[in-house]
C-alpha positions in Angstrom: 0.7 36.4 -26.1 -0.5 40.0 -26.1 -2.3 41.1 -23.0 -5.4 41.7 -25.0 -5.5 38.0 -25.9 -5.2 36.9 -22.3 -8.4 36.3 -20.3 -6.2 36.3 -17.2 -2.9 38.3 -17.0 -0.9 38.2 -13.8 2.5 39.8 -13.1 4.5 39.5 -9.9 1.8 38.8 -7.4 2.8 38.8 -3.8 0.7 37.7 -0.8 2.1 37.2 2.7 0.6 35.7 5.7 2.9 36.9 8.4 6.6 36.7 7.5 6.1 33.9 5.0 4.9 34.5 1.4 2.1 32.4 0.0 2.7 34.1 -3.4 6.2 35.4 -4.1 6.3 37.0 -7.6 3.6 34.8 -9.2 3.2 35.2 -13.0 0.4 33.8 -15.2 -1.2 34.3 -18.6 -4.3 32.3 -19.6 -5.5 32.5 -23.2 -9.2 33.1 -23.8 -11.2 30.0 -24.6 -8.8 27.5 -23.1 -8.3 25.3 -20.0 -5.2 26.4 -18.1 -4.0 24.1 -15.3 -2.4 25.3 -12.1 -0.4 22.4 -10.8 1.5 22.3 -7.5 1.9 20.6 -4.1 0.0 21.6 -1.0 1.0 25.1 0.1 2.3 26.1 -3.3 0.0 29.1 -3.6 -2.6 27.8 -6.0 -5.7 28.6 -3.9 -4.3 31.9 -2.8 -3.9 32.9 -6.4 -7.5 32.0 -7.2 -8.8 33.9 -4.2 -6.9 37.0 -5.4 -8.1 36.6 -9.0 -11.7 36.2 -7.8 -11.3 39.4 -5.6 -11.7 37.5 -2.3 -8.2 38.6 -1.3 -6.1 41.7 -2.0 -2.5 41.1 -3.1 0.3 42.8 -1.2 2.1 43.6 -4.5 1.9 42.8 -8.2 -0.8 43.2 -10.8 -3.6 41.0 -12.0 -6.3 41.5 -14.7 -9.2 39.3 -15.4 -11.3 39.8 -18.6 -9.5 43.1 -19.0 -10.3 44.4 -15.5 -7.9 45.0 -12.7 -8.7 42.9 -9.6 -7.8 45.7 -7.2 -9.1 48.8 -9.0 -12.2 47.2 -10.6 -13.3 44.3 -8.3 -17.0 44.8 -9.0 -16.4 44.6 -12.8 -14.2 41.5 -12.3 -17.0 39.8 -10.4 -19.4 40.3 -13.3 -17.0 38.4 -15.5 -16.2 35.3 -13.4 -17.6 32.2 -11.9 -16.0 30.3 -9.0 -16.2 26.7 -7.9 -14.3 26.0 -4.7 -13.1 22.8 -3.2 -16.4 22.1 -1.4 -19.9 22.1 -2.7 -21.7 25.4 -2.1 -25.3 24.2 -2.6 -28.1 23.7 -0.1 -28.8 19.9 0.4 -32.4 20.5 1.6 -33.4 22.5 -1.5 -33.8 20.8 -4.9 -31.3 21.4 -7.7 -33.8 23.7 -9.4 -34.5 25.7 -6.2 -30.8 26.1 -5.6 -30.2 27.6 -9.1 -33.3 29.9 -8.7 -32.0 31.1 -5.4 -28.5 31.9 -6.9 -30.2 33.7 -9.7 -32.2 35.8 -7.3 -29.0 36.5 -5.3 -27.6 37.9 -8.5 -30.6 40.2 -8.7 -32.2 38.4 -11.7 -36.0 38.8 -12.0 -37.9 35.8 -10.7 -39.1 34.7 -14.1 -35.6 35.1 -15.5 -34.0 33.1 -12.7 -36.4 30.2 -13.2 -35.8 30.2 -16.9 -32.0 30.3 -16.4 -32.3 27.4 -13.8 -34.1 25.2 -16.3 -31.5 26.0 -19.0 -28.6 25.1 -16.8 -30.3 21.9 -15.5 -30.7 20.8 -19.1 -27.2 21.8 -20.0 -25.6 19.8 -17.2 -27.8 16.7 -17.6 -29.7 17.3 -14.4 -33.2 18.1 -15.9 -34.6 14.7 -14.7 -33.3 15.2 -11.1 -33.8 19.0 -10.8 -36.8 18.5 -8.5 -35.0 16.2 -6.1 -33.3 17.4 -2.9 -29.6 17.9 -3.4 -29.0 15.7 -0.4 -30.0 12.7 -2.6 -27.5 13.7 -5.4 -24.3 11.8 -6.1 -21.0 13.6 -5.7 -20.7 14.1 -9.4 -24.2 15.5 -9.6 -23.5 18.0 -6.8 -20.3 19.2 -8.5 -22.2 19.6 -11.8 -24.8 21.6 -10.0 -22.0 23.7 -8.4 -20.7 24.4 -12.0 -24.2 25.3 -13.1 -24.6 27.7 -10.2 -21.3 29.4 -11.1 -22.7 30.1 -14.6 -26.0 31.8 -13.7 -24.7 35.0 -15.3 -22.8 33.1 -18.1 -19.4 34.5 -17.1 -16.6 34.3 -19.7 -14.0 33.2 -17.1 -14.5 30.3 -14.7 -12.2 29.5 -11.8 -12.2 25.8 -10.6 -10.3 25.3 -7.4 -9.7 21.5 -7.1 -13.3 20.8 -8.2 -13.0 17.0 -8.2 -11.4 16.5 -4.8 -12.9 13.4 -3.0 -14.9 12.3 -6.0 -14.9 8.7 -7.3 -13.7 8.1 -10.9 -17.2 8.1 -12.4 -18.0 11.4 -10.8 -14.7 12.9 -11.8 -15.4 11.9 -15.4 -18.8 13.5 -15.3 -17.2 16.8 -14.2 -14.5 16.5 -16.8 -17.2 16.2 -19.5 -19.0 19.3 -18.2 -15.7 21.3 -18.2 -15.0 20.3 -21.8 -18.5 21.3 -22.9 -18.0 24.7 -21.2 -14.7 25.4 -23.0 -16.2 24.2 -26.3 -18.8 27.0 -25.8 -16.1 29.6 -25.4 -15.6 29.7 -21.6 -12.1 30.2 -20.3 -11.2 27.9 -17.4 -8.4 28.2 -14.8 -8.2 24.9 -13.1 -6.2 24.2 -9.9 -5.7 20.6 -9.0 -3.3 18.0 -7.4 -4.5 15.3 -9.8 -2.0 15.0 -12.6 -4.3 13.0 -14.8 -6.8 15.8 -14.5 -4.6 18.4 -16.1 -3.3 15.8 -18.6 -6.9 15.2 -19.7 -8.2 18.8 -19.7 -5.5 21.5 -19.8 -4.3 23.1 -23.0 -1.5 24.7 -21.0 -0.1 24.1 -17.6 1.7 26.3 -15.0 3.6 24.4 -12.3 3.6 26.4 -9.1 5.9 25.9 -6.1 6.7 28.2 -3.2 4.5 30.9 -4.6 6.1 31.1 -8.0 5.6 29.7 -11.5 8.6 27.4 -12.0 7.6 25.8 -15.3 5.0 26.4 -18.0 3.9 24.8 -21.3 1.7 22.2 -22.8 1.6 18.7 -21.4 3.9 17.4 -24.2 6.3 20.3 -23.8 6.7 19.7 -20.1 7.2 16.0 -20.6 9.9 16.7 -23.2 11.9 18.5 -20.5 12.7 15.1 -19.1 14.5 14.0 -22.2 11.7 12.9 -24.6 11.2 9.1 -24.7 12.2 6.7 -22.0 13.1 3.0 -21.9 11.8 0.9 -19.1 13.4 -2.5 -18.4 12.0 -5.0 -15.9 14.4 -7.8 -15.0 13.4 -11.2 -13.8 15.7 -11.2 -10.8 16.7 -8.4 -8.5 20.4 -9.4 -8.5 20.5 -8.5 -12.2 19.6 -4.9 -11.5 23.3 -3.6 -11.3 24.2 -5.2 -14.6 21.1 -4.0 -16.4 21.7 -0.5 -14.9 25.2 -0.5 -16.3 23.9 -1.5 -19.7 21.4 1.4 -19.8 24.0 3.9 -18.5 26.1 3.3 -21.6 23.1 3.9 -23.9 20.8 6.4 -22.2 21.1 10.2 -22.4 21.1 10.5 -18.6 21.6 8.3 -15.6 19.0 5.6 -15.2 16.6 5.4 -12.3 16.4 2.0 -10.5 13.4 0.8 -8.5 14.4 -2.4 -6.6 10.8 -3.1 -5.4 9.5 -3.5 -9.0 12.9 -4.6 -10.5 12.4 -1.7 -13.0 15.1 0.5 -14.5 14.0 3.6 -16.4 16.2 5.9 -18.5 15.7 8.8 -21.0 16.9 8.2 -24.6 17.4 10.5 -27.5 16.8 8.1 -30.4 14.0 5.7 -29.5 14.4 3.1 -32.2 18.2 3.0 -32.1 18.3 3.0 -28.3 15.7 0.2 -28.1 17.7 -2.0 -30.5 20.9 -1.3 -28.6 19.4 -2.1 -25.2 17.9 -5.4 -26.3 21.2 -6.5 -27.8 23.3 -5.3 -24.9 21.1 -7.0 -22.3 21.3 -10.2 -24.2 25.1 -10.0 -24.5 25.3 -9.3 -20.7 23.1 -12.3 -20.0 20.3 -10.2 -18.4 16.9 -11.9 -18.4 14.4 -9.1 -19.0 10.7 -9.7 -18.3 9.7 -6.6 -20.2 11.3 -3.8 -22.3 9.1 -0.8 -23.3 9.4 2.6 -24.8 7.2 5.3 -23.4 6.8 9.0 -23.0 7.6 10.5 -19.5 4.5 10.8 -17.3 3.3 14.1 -15.9 3.9 12.5 -12.5 7.6 12.3 -13.3 7.7 15.9 -14.5 5.9 17.1 -11.4 8.3 15.3 -9.0 11.3 16.5 -11.0 10.2 20.1 -10.9 8.9 20.2 -7.3 11.4 18.0 -5.5 12.2 20.7 -3.0 10.0 20.4 0.2 7.5 23.2 0.4 8.4 23.7 4.1 11.7 25.5 3.2 10.9 28.5 1.1 14.5 29.7 1.1 15.7 26.5 -0.7 13.7 27.0 -3.9 15.9 27.4 -7.0 13.8 30.2 -8.5 16.2 30.7 -11.3 15.1 27.3 -12.8 11.8 28.5 -14.3 11.2 26.9 -17.6 8.8 28.1 -20.3 8.1 25.8 -23.2 
């Protein structure tokens, strides 16, 4: 991707807190008009990256541009191009939704009439027009987060940073926020989304960067990252736990890598290269071996499995990270 096509372009960002780096050569490119997910465990550096990109922190080294502006040399210009929604709602619970948006508009130096008009537009856009006159303290979690999103768009910025925006929300509220994000991107907004919820990036992201120990260790679409685990997988659930060793031996002879055995669920899972041939072979081999299978299924790897595979090194030991294993799909 050419830099001119990137809404966010990051090269070699470093940020240290004392002797330990929060970011240690972090790279990122986000295409305009897309949702790009930043996925990683606690302490991986996701929030630090967002704080640098939104000019709230200065990097110790490296280079970052947002909407064409350097975050160090042109921080004021960057701020005119971005919106930011953090992990906690930033709205006043005593004020109504409309009053909150008008207040944000006035803080952005909009004329009073313009701020009121913009507040009404955003309340309507985010499905809050009927509740805009109510105190925010009476809003549900999903409604507050939608109001947070609305507040970040007072100046209609082309780039929006969402730092774990659905943390603590119930499934219905999360779905409401997801819908709002999809609508924003459909309108041309670029979204950088940090999250620990794998289903969130699976649902929303066009491309994902997996971050660990302050570096990007893998990048690609959801399907591309899943294919790194060997494409399709076969899951076998046996009726009795004492049949697990025999079933595992059967799959070992057919699968493209060693099977994973879960004694608690009596499940064996293994990657296969030819789904139809492998499924037929497994069914016949299990029958020949006298294994009583409760269930046999073909499936794609989950993003959870990809995440665990890529970030298996504990984040407490920065020196142990195999940085040379970065994968770009």
